[in-house]
PLY file of the C-alpha trace (Angstrom):
ply
format ascii 1.0
element vertex 284
property float x
property float y
property float z
element edge 283
property int vertex1
property int vertex2
end_header
-12.40 -11.62 30.13
-11.28 -14.49 32.73
-12.89 -13.71 36.09
-10.57 -16.10 38.58
-9.19 -19.39 38.07
-12.11 -21.20 38.22
-13.56 -19.30 34.77
-15.01 -22.35 33.23
-14.60 -23.23 29.41
-18.35 -23.56 29.68
-18.35 -19.79 30.95
-16.06 -18.94 28.51
-18.16 -20.04 25.99
-20.80 -18.10 27.01
-19.28 -14.88 27.23
-17.84 -15.76 23.56
-20.93 -15.99 22.15
-21.95 -12.75 23.59
-19.26 -10.71 21.87
-20.28 -12.79 18.40
-23.90 -11.70 18.69
-22.92 -7.89 19.28
-20.48 -8.24 16.15
-23.01 -9.79 13.87
-20.68 -10.10 11.06
-22.25 -11.52 7.74
-19.08 -12.02 6.22
-15.80 -13.44 7.15
-14.26 -9.90 6.37
-10.52 -11.05 6.04
-10.89 -14.01 3.68
-13.72 -12.62 1.71
-11.79 -9.43 1.22
-9.00 -11.54 0.00
-11.04 -13.64 -2.43
-12.63 -10.16 -3.66
-9.15 -8.54 -4.59
-7.48 -11.56 -6.03
-10.69 -11.88 -8.17
-10.90 -8.37 -9.26
-6.81 -8.79 -10.43
-7.54 -11.79 -12.37
-10.28 -9.79 -14.04
-7.78 -7.02 -14.85
-5.00 -8.59 -16.01
-5.19 -12.41 -17.87
-2.10 -13.03 -16.00
-3.43 -14.06 -12.56
-7.10 -15.28 -14.48
-8.33 -18.76 -13.67
-10.90 -18.15 -16.44
-11.24 -17.52 -20.15
-13.55 -15.06 -21.24
-15.62 -15.23 -25.01
-16.89 -12.01 -25.61
-17.55 -8.56 -23.58
-20.97 -9.67 -22.40
-18.96 -12.34 -19.83
-16.60 -9.87 -19.15
-19.43 -7.14 -18.19
-21.23 -9.98 -16.24
-18.16 -10.56 -14.22
-17.72 -7.00 -13.58
-21.70 -7.35 -11.97
-20.56 -10.32 -9.69
-17.38 -8.78 -8.51
-19.58 -5.77 -7.73
-22.41 -7.55 -5.77
-19.47 -9.43 -4.00
-18.18 -6.09 -2.73
-21.60 -5.32 -1.65
-21.97 -8.27 0.86
-18.12 -7.68 2.30
-19.47 -3.83 2.97
-23.21 -5.09 4.31
-20.68 -7.05 6.87
-18.85 -4.41 7.97
-21.01 -4.28 11.23
-23.31 -0.88 10.23
-19.76 1.43 10.25
-20.54 2.38 7.08
-22.13 6.06 6.44
-24.29 5.38 3.16
-25.77 2.96 1.67
-23.19 -0.35 0.40
-24.74 -0.14 -2.93
-23.76 2.84 -3.03
-19.94 2.20 -2.20
-19.72 -0.27 -4.59
-21.13 1.23 -7.12
-18.80 4.22 -7.02
-15.72 1.90 -6.25
-16.37 0.22 -9.66
-16.57 3.84 -11.36
-13.29 4.06 -10.94
-12.09 0.47 -12.09
-10.84 1.90 -15.52
-8.75 4.82 -14.34
-7.25 2.06 -11.64
-6.70 -0.55 -14.58
-5.01 2.72 -16.68
-2.58 3.45 -13.80
-1.45 -0.26 -12.82
-0.65 -0.68 -16.53
1.29 2.28 -16.61
2.87 1.41 -13.21
3.87 -2.09 -14.90
5.25 -0.22 -17.91
7.52 2.04 -16.11
8.69 -1.20 -14.00
9.30 -3.09 -17.41
11.05 0.06 -19.14
12.84 0.85 -15.93
14.35 -2.56 -14.55
17.32 -4.39 -17.28
16.51 -7.52 -15.51
13.00 -7.35 -16.63
12.65 -9.28 -19.71
8.87 -8.56 -20.60
5.52 -6.96 -19.42
4.06 -9.72 -18.76
6.76 -11.35 -16.48
6.78 -7.70 -14.35
2.85 -8.31 -14.16
2.63 -11.74 -12.90
5.80 -11.72 -10.95
7.19 -9.07 -9.63
5.71 -8.29 -6.05
6.54 -4.71 -6.01
3.48 -5.16 -9.29
1.30 -6.70 -6.58
1.83 -4.54 -3.68
1.25 -1.37 -5.97
-2.04 -3.11 -7.58
-3.10 -3.58 -4.22
-2.82 -0.16 -3.18
-4.48 1.50 -5.89
-7.39 -0.83 -5.33
-6.96 -0.08 -1.46
-6.86 3.84 -1.94
-9.68 4.17 -3.68
-11.50 2.36 -1.63
-9.96 4.49 1.45
-10.74 7.70 -0.35
-14.75 6.61 -0.24
-14.05 6.31 3.39
-14.95 2.69 3.73
-13.69 1.75 7.07
-11.37 -1.24 7.65
-11.59 -2.77 4.47
-8.61 -0.58 2.54
-6.54 -1.82 5.45
-7.30 -5.72 5.33
-6.27 -5.06 1.73
-2.91 -3.13 2.07
-2.22 -5.90 4.73
-2.71 -8.71 2.56
-0.09 -7.45 0.14
1.83 -6.27 3.23
1.97 -10.06 4.05
2.74 -11.33 0.76
5.10 -8.99 -0.13
7.01 -7.78 2.73
5.54 -3.92 1.47
3.48 -2.04 3.49
2.22 0.75 1.98
-0.97 2.65 3.71
-3.82 2.95 1.75
-3.84 6.64 2.61
-1.05 7.34 1.05
-1.23 9.55 -1.99
0.99 8.08 -4.98
1.37 9.37 -8.50
1.56 7.43 -11.79
4.73 5.55 -13.14
5.34 4.58 -9.48
8.54 1.92 -9.36
9.25 -0.53 -6.71
12.58 -2.12 -7.32
12.88 -5.92 -5.01
10.66 -3.78 -2.04
11.05 -6.27 0.77
10.69 -3.54 3.86
9.32 -0.65 2.23
7.02 1.32 4.44
5.09 4.13 2.98
3.02 5.75 5.81
-0.42 7.38 5.74
-0.23 11.19 4.77
3.44 10.07 2.46
2.37 11.89 -1.14
4.54 10.42 -3.90
5.02 12.54 -6.77
4.99 10.87 -10.76
7.41 8.93 -12.03
9.58 7.77 -8.85
11.42 4.68 -7.88
12.49 3.13 -4.88
14.27 0.22 -3.99
13.64 -2.56 -0.68
14.45 -0.97 2.52
13.33 2.40 2.62
10.81 3.92 5.20
9.03 6.87 4.56
7.42 7.14 7.87
6.95 9.90 10.83
8.72 11.32 13.45
6.70 11.20 16.04
3.84 8.50 16.83
1.43 10.02 18.79
-1.97 9.65 18.90
-3.35 12.73 18.94
-1.17 13.78 15.81
-3.47 11.38 14.20
-5.51 13.69 11.72
-1.80 15.77 10.86
0.11 14.80 7.96
3.06 13.04 9.45
4.93 11.36 6.69
7.34 13.09 3.94
6.40 14.91 0.76
8.43 13.19 -2.34
8.50 15.37 -5.24
8.29 14.22 -9.14
11.24 12.04 -10.47
12.95 10.96 -6.90
15.00 7.99 -6.67
15.37 6.66 -2.97
17.80 3.71 -2.59
17.57 1.04 -0.44
17.31 1.28 3.07
17.07 5.45 2.96
14.72 6.69 6.02
13.18 9.78 5.11
10.71 10.93 7.99
8.06 14.00 8.89
5.32 15.60 7.62
6.92 18.68 6.84
9.69 16.88 5.02
10.02 17.53 1.25
12.48 15.49 -1.36
12.46 17.89 -4.38
11.81 16.95 -7.64
14.48 15.12 -9.61
16.80 14.59 -6.34
18.04 11.40 -5.71
19.00 9.51 -1.97
21.40 7.28 -2.08
21.40 4.11 0.37
21.29 4.13 4.46
20.47 7.77 4.23
18.26 9.15 7.27
16.29 12.64 6.41
14.46 14.56 8.43
14.35 17.94 6.78
13.48 19.20 3.29
16.38 19.16 0.24
15.79 21.42 -2.79
14.76 20.00 -6.52
18.08 18.07 -8.06
19.93 17.30 -5.12
21.84 14.20 -4.31
22.16 13.08 -1.10
24.43 10.44 0.15
25.90 8.70 3.46
29.76 8.47 3.79
30.73 6.33 6.58
34.63 7.37 7.37
36.72 5.25 9.58
38.80 7.22 11.92
42.07 5.17 12.82
42.99 7.78 15.50
40.07 7.58 17.40
38.69 4.16 16.48
34.99 5.19 15.55
33.33 5.96 12.44
32.47 9.17 11.67
28.84 9.15 9.50
28.04 12.06 7.69
25.07 12.78 5.33
26.46 14.68 2.01
24.32 17.08 -0.22
25.47 17.30 -3.85
23.33 19.91 -5.17
0 1
1 2
2 3
3 4
4 5
5 6
6 7
7 8
8 9
9 10
10 11
11 12
12 13
13 14
14 15
15 16
16 17
17 18
18 19
19 20
20 21
21 22
22 23
23 24
24 25
25 26
26 27
27 28
28 29
29 30
30 31
31 32
32 33
33 34
34 35
35 36
36 37
37 38
38 39
39 40
40 41
41 42
42 43
43 44
44 45
45 46
46 47
47 48
48 49
49 50
50 51
51 52
52 53
53 54
54 55
55 56
56 57
57 58
58 59
59 60
60 61
61 62
62 63
63 64
64 65
65 66
66 67
67 68
68 69
69 70
70 71
71 72
72 73
73 74
74 75
75 76
76 77
77 78
78 79
79 80
80 81
81 82
82 83
83 84
84 85
85 86
86 87
87 88
88 89
89 90
90 91
91 92
92 93
93 94
94 95
95 96
96 97
97 98
98 99
99 100
100 101
101 102
102 103
103 104
104 105
105 106
106 107
107 108
108 109
109 110
110 111
111 112
112 113
113 114
114 115
115 116
116 117
117 118
118 119
119 120
120 121
121 122
122 123
123 124
124 125
125 126
126 127
127 128
128 129
129 130
130 131
131 132
132 133
133 134
134 135
135 136
136 137
137 138
138 139
139 140
140 141
141 142
142 143
143 144
144 145
145 146
146 147
147 148
148 149
149 150
150 151
151 152
152 153
153 154
154 155
155 156
156 157
157 158
158 159
159 160
160 161
161 162
162 163
163 164
164 165
165 166
166 167
167 168
168 169
169 170
170 171
171 172
172 173
173 174
174 175
175 176
176 177
177 178
178 179
179 180
180 181
181 182
182 183
183 184
184 185
185 186
186 187
187 188
188 189
189 190
190 191
191 192
192 193
193 194
194 195
195 196
196 197
197 198
198 199
199 200
200 201
201 202
202 203
203 204
204 205
205 206
206 207
207 208
208 209
209 210
210 211
211 212
212 213
213 214
214 215
215 216
216 217
217 218
218 219
219 220
220 221
221 222
222 223
223 224
224 225
225 226
226 227
227 228
228 229
229 230
230 231
231 232
232 233
233 234
234 235
235 236
236 237
237 238
238 239
239 240
240 241
241 242
242 243
243 244
244 245
245 246
246 247
247 248
248 249
249 250
250 251
251 252
252 253
253 254
254 255
255 256
256 257
257 258
258 259
259 260
260 261
261 262
262 263
263 264
264 265
265 266
266 267
267 268
268 269
269 270
270 271
271 272
272 273
273 274
274 275
275 276
276 277
277 278
278 279
279 280
280 281
281 282
282 283
């Protein structure tokens, strides 16, 4: 933007004003989106709530208020919506019972699978993995409605708080379990089945980041009942991890494995050659 060293603050201010007028946002999207999703979670789970509801009419009124708030956020998307903002808001809230059902199932799975969890309340209130999954499931429904920008704003909010990066476009089945979670990356075209458990540092990514591949399946498919241990890296749109498989820590995979496989990384020290000999071992 700066034209030369004599580009004054007055000239800079004029240019900024032109940009802001062109943008024409009625709401601060980032902060409004964060407030909306926190209010929604407070409604769904009393663990987060700052309010007390005495009857179902009060809850229904809160839902209408949240729907109005979402409508206002969508109206601020600078003309990027293909349909009326109110229709998108209505369509999203029709999915709310299903979102809640999936999230409660996720929380139960985490509680039942983690010996350190003393209660379901602890999982919902204190586990970063559950918070990241909750934001993902909300953002994913908005993504499915083809709403621009907002799903990514929400996913980055969860990323900022938890260190877990789940693209809203990823497809994740029920009873999803993130243990610890810091450093997990799940790419846009990842497909994850039911009852999958993932530990910290796992990357489900792409082999290539070329822009022309944006509409292609670039990320792996993880079938039902798979466990992926910490710091494993699984890459590629044609890579499928078969049902019931176990992927050990630090494994690097760029090809498919059959169901019920056990894949582990073994680092052998060769004293003769003086270097590590890294191997991937398959137990099928």
